[in-house]
N, C-alpha and C positions, 0 to 999 in steps of 0.2 A: 453617645448611643447608651441606651440604656440597656442593657443584657440581658432582656424578655423582649425584647421590639424586633420584628421580622417587618422587613422594612420590602418596599415594590416601584417598580416603576414601568410604566406603557414604556414604549418607542418609539419615539418620535422625530428620530435625530432622518436630517437629511441622503438622502443616499447617496450612496458612491456608484463610479461608475461599475461598480459586480464584476471586476475583472477573475474576480479571485473563485466565487463557482463553481466555473468549469475543475476548479482541480476535480469534485465530487461528483466528478458526471458520472454515468453508471458504469462510464464503457470503462472511466480510472478503477472505479467500486471493482466490476469483472474482473478484471484480469488483479486486485489486489486478494480477490476472494478467490482464483483460480491458482495462487501463489498457494494460501493458506490451504489450501485442499492436497498440495502436495506431499503436507507434513504429513509423516505416519500418528501425530500425535493431534492433529486435527479433527475436531468434529462439530455439530453444529450445539451450540446453549442451548440449555431450556427456554421455551418464551411459560410461564409461571401466567395464569388464568386464574385472578382473584375473583371471581364471580358474585360470591357471597358479600366479602369487600366491597366492591361494586355496590351493590344494589343500596348496606350499609348508607355508603359515605353520598347517595343516592346521582350514580352514577350508571352508563349503559355498558358501560366497564371500564376495566383494568388489568394492564398485561404487563407485564416483571419481565424484559430482560434477560436473565438468570447467567450475570458473568464469569460467577464462582468456577466451574469446572472447564475454566479455558486453558488449555493445550493442561492441565494439573496443575499452576498455578494461584490459582484462588482469583483472581483480578483477566478485566483486560486488555488489557498495556503490550503484552507479550505481543497482539496484531500487528501495534506502531512498529515496536522495534523492530519482527523478526523482516517486515515491510521494506522498512528502509534501510539492511542490511540490505537484505538484496539487491534493493535497487542500486545502490551505493556502488555493492562489486560487478552488477549487470554492467553501468554504468564505466566502468572504472576499463572494460576488458569488451567496449565496444561491443554490449548484445541490448536488443530488448529486451524486457525485465518475465513476456510471454518464455524466453528460450530459458530460463531462469529459474529451476524448481529448487529440493528441496533434496535429490539425488545429485546432481551437477552440482552444487554449494557443498555439498558433503564429500566429492568427489578428487581423485588424486587428478587430475585435468584442471580440478580450480587452481589446487595448491603450488601445478606448476605455472601457470597460466598469470594468477594473482598474488598468491604468496600466502601475507594473516597484516592485518591491519589490528592496533590495538582502537577499541568502542567504548569516546570519554563518558559518560554522563555524571549529568544530579538528579538524585530523588528523594521523595519522603521514605518510597520503599515497593511501589508496585511497578514505577515504568526500571528501577535498577534491578529489580527481578528477572524483567523481560528480555530487556538489553544483558545480562547474565548470561539466563538461560538460552538464548537465539546467539549469541556468543560461542559458547560452549560447545552448542551442537551442529553450529555450522567451521570449529575450530576456528576460531578466531579469538583473540581476549579483549577480554572489557574491564574498565574502572571506572569505579563509580563514589561518585563523594554526595552525604545525605546530609539534612541541615542539623541544628543542633537540635537539642529533644527525640528526634526519632527511635525508636521504638528498637530493642534489644533485636525481637523476634521479626523483625522485617530486617535489622542488618545482617542474622546472621542464616536466612531465608537466601539473599543476596549473593555472601559468603560462601555458602555451600555451590552454587553455581561453578566458583573456581575463581570469583573477580576481585578485585585488588577494591578493597572496601575500606573510608574513611568515614568517622562524621565530626563534620568543621560546624566549630562555633562560629555559626555565619546561620542567615535564612538561606530559604530555597533556592532565590535567585542568584546571591552572592553565591554562589553553588554552581548553578548554573557558569555564571563568569568563570569562577578554576575550573570546571572541566574546560570549558572554549580555550584561556587559554594554554592551559597543558596537551589539549589536543592539538593548536597549530604551534609549541614547540616537540613535539613527537615524532617522529618518524613513522610516516604510515598511520598518524596517527587520526581522526576524528571525532567532530561531535556528534552525539545522537541525541537531538533535545524536541522534544516537542511544545516547544514555543519558537517562533520566526522572530528577528528582527530585522533590523537592517542590511543585507547581505548574508542575511543567511534565510532563505526560505526554501530551498528545495528540499534538503530532512524533513523541514515540520511538512511539506507537503502536502511529503510519502506514506508520515506518521498517520495524518490525518485521514488518505486511502486507505491504512492499513486499518485502519478504526469503524472503515465503512462497515468490512464486515459485520462486523456486527446489526450494525440496521438492517442491511442487503437479508441475512438471516429471519430479524424481525416482521421486515415487509413479506418474507414468502410466508413464513409462521402465523399470520394477522390474516392474512387467506384460507391456512387451509382453518380456521375459525371461524370463517365467514365473514370478516373483517375486510372490507376489502381496502385502507382506507381509516390509520387515527382521524381525531378530528383534533388534540392536544399529544405533545410531546410535551412532556418536562425530562431536560435532562442536566446534573450538574456540569460545574467547571468550576476548574485550574485556574491556569491559561486560559483554556476556552478550544482548545484542539480537540480534544471530543464534541464536546458539545457544538462547533464548526463541523465536524468531518457530519452527524446527528441529522442539521438543520437543512449543509451543503447536499445530501442526497437526498432526501423528503420532498426538498424546494424542485431540486433534476427529478424526484421519481412521480410526483404529481404539480407538473411546474402552472397547472394551471385552480390549483385549489389544493391548495397547502395547507400539509396542518396549521393549528395555530402553538410557536416554538413559548416556550415559558424556560428560562433558563435559570437557575436553582445557586448558588452560592453559597461559601463559607459568610458568616458577615464581617471577621475578623481580617477576611485577602478580597473582599469584594470592589474588583477592578474593575469585571464586568457592566456588573449596576452602578459603578459610581460614574464609569461614562458614558451611561444611558443617563442617568441627575443630570450632568452635565448637558449633553442637548447637543452638540455639535457635531456628531462623531469622530472628533476626536479621541482618543483611550483616554486612561487615566490610570493610575499607578499607586500602589498600595505601599509606603511599605511599615518599615519595624518589624517586631519580632512575628508578627502571622499567625501568634498565638490557638489553636482550634484544638478540636475536634476530627476535625477531615483533615488530617495530615494530606490526605490526598489534591485538597481542593487552595493548601494554604502555599496561593500563588502571589503572588500579587501584583506583574508584570505580563502584561496581558502578549498572546499572540496573530503578531500583525493582522494576518493574512485570515487566523479565524475573526478577529474579532471586526474586519468587515465582512465578512459573511452573516456575519449577528446580526450586523447593525442595520444590514440590509433588508435580513430576513426573519430575527427575532420580534414578537411580539412582546413579552415581558419578558420583567431581571427580576429576582427575588431576589437581596439579600439576607438568610439564616443562617439564627445562632444557636452554637450548638442542640441544648433544649428540641431545636427542630427537626437534627439527624438522628439523634436520638430517641423519639417518641416510633422514629419509622422504621429503626434498626426492630426495637419491640415491637409492635405492630406486622412486619412479616415474620418476623422470628415466631412469631404468637398467635397467629392468625387467627377468621373465623372459622367454625366449624366448617370441614369443605373443602377447607381453599387448601391450597399447597402450601408448605413452607419453604420461604425463603432467608436464609444465612444470608446477612449483608451485616458489611463493616460502618461503620464510621463514615467514610465520603461515602458510599456505596444506596444509604438508604435518606438521604437526605428528601430527595427525590418524594420519597412515599409520605415523609413528617407536610413534607409544601404543601401536597395536597391534603390530606387531610383535613391538615389547619384550611387549606381554602373552604373547604368542604363541610366542614363542621363545626365551625366558629361563624355565629353570625355578624360578626363584628369586619367579618371577609366580605360580605356581602355585594359590594360594589366590585368588589375584585373578581369575584365571581359570577357577575351581568356580564361585567369587561371582555373575563374571555367566554362567554357562552356555555361554561360552565350547566352541567344539568346531565339530567332521564336520559338524554341523547345524542351523551357523550363518548369515546370509547376511544380512553386514553392508554400509552404507551409510557412507560418509564423504565428506568435500566438501571438496575445493579450491579455498580461496576468493581463489586469486590466481595466476597466471603470474609470469613473473618480469621483474617490479616496480622491480628493483634489480641491473639487471648484474653491478656487479661483483660485489656482495655476492656471488649466485648464482652465479657462478665462483671465489670462492674457494672457497663448500665444494664443490659438485661438482667441478670440477676441482681444485683441491690440495688439499682434502681438510679443510675447515675443522672446528674443533668436530668431531671424529670420539671412536672412546672405544676403549682399551685392551679386545681379548680379558680377561676377567677383573674385570678392576675395577667396584668395586662401583658397580652402576645402578640401585638403589629400596629404598623404605624406604615396610612397609605401617600405615595406623593399624587397619585390620581395623574391626569392629566399632565405631562409638562410641554411648557409653550419653547 
């Protein structure tokens, strides 16, 4: 693939029985949000209204859910990690999650009934920091493995939370296998991973439900600005847990008229896009080093329960190269006059970059028309992380790293798949 290409595939996969959609039911998400509300650090993150950018791009509205403020951790991942820990502990002591809140989880009573567990995970940075933070606050232990190439700043942020941290000489998916093996060999060891595989689905489901707090907040915030329903939702994907959480929640919220869902991946690790291209409904796997600036999306093996939701309800899959994310970072950091600034990291800004390219490049008109993006569209995107790697952020935003010259080839469309 030419490094300047951006590829897309509309979803024409055969549906499954859709049994996993209920994971993201409104009831399940309401339980997760109530759990998060019990944390003293909880607050609703901002929904940035980029009205001037929307007009510039030819959209009716453009809204960015800004997750850099989440629990003071600069990323959304803690929502899934904390809720999965709460659900696991509740299950172990025979309680419903509605009976288990922050005060209970930090009480002497719990220490007597449950004791301590060690939560293992693999991460590029944000998920591991969320696991480490939650374990620290809930008086548990955490072990975090990071793939080769992980940044020192992300490593340091995890270590500051008291977790045991290593950087392994393997990719993310192999780090997951290391963490799972160690958890299975450790007394009271638990793997907390936001991807699912055969025999490991409960905790990934709980993580997806935890992420549902973001969508629940966003839906309420849109109504506050008189947007009763987004027409289009762009969401980035690594293993697909956040993407399927968002798609599942909004499909349940608007069962008769859901938004169009566009899934955006890093081209180096575009397993969901490749599954859509294959067109059979079977997931695809991407192997290798998965080199991309979008470290949070550098995952080559999909969450199988998340994939099931996406194959049934996503409309389009986009494979985006690094310059798309870099462009999104710059546009959010230096917005049009009157719009709020959104500081978004490499994995957080790719949705913005994709929306901008689709609306600004006339060569993308076939996709724009297929998605029915225009002046009546109310578009929701997610900035899933802030400036989590300051050196890289400055290289992109200050120095113009990963730019693109005008007129260079930017896009290849697959069109309809048979």
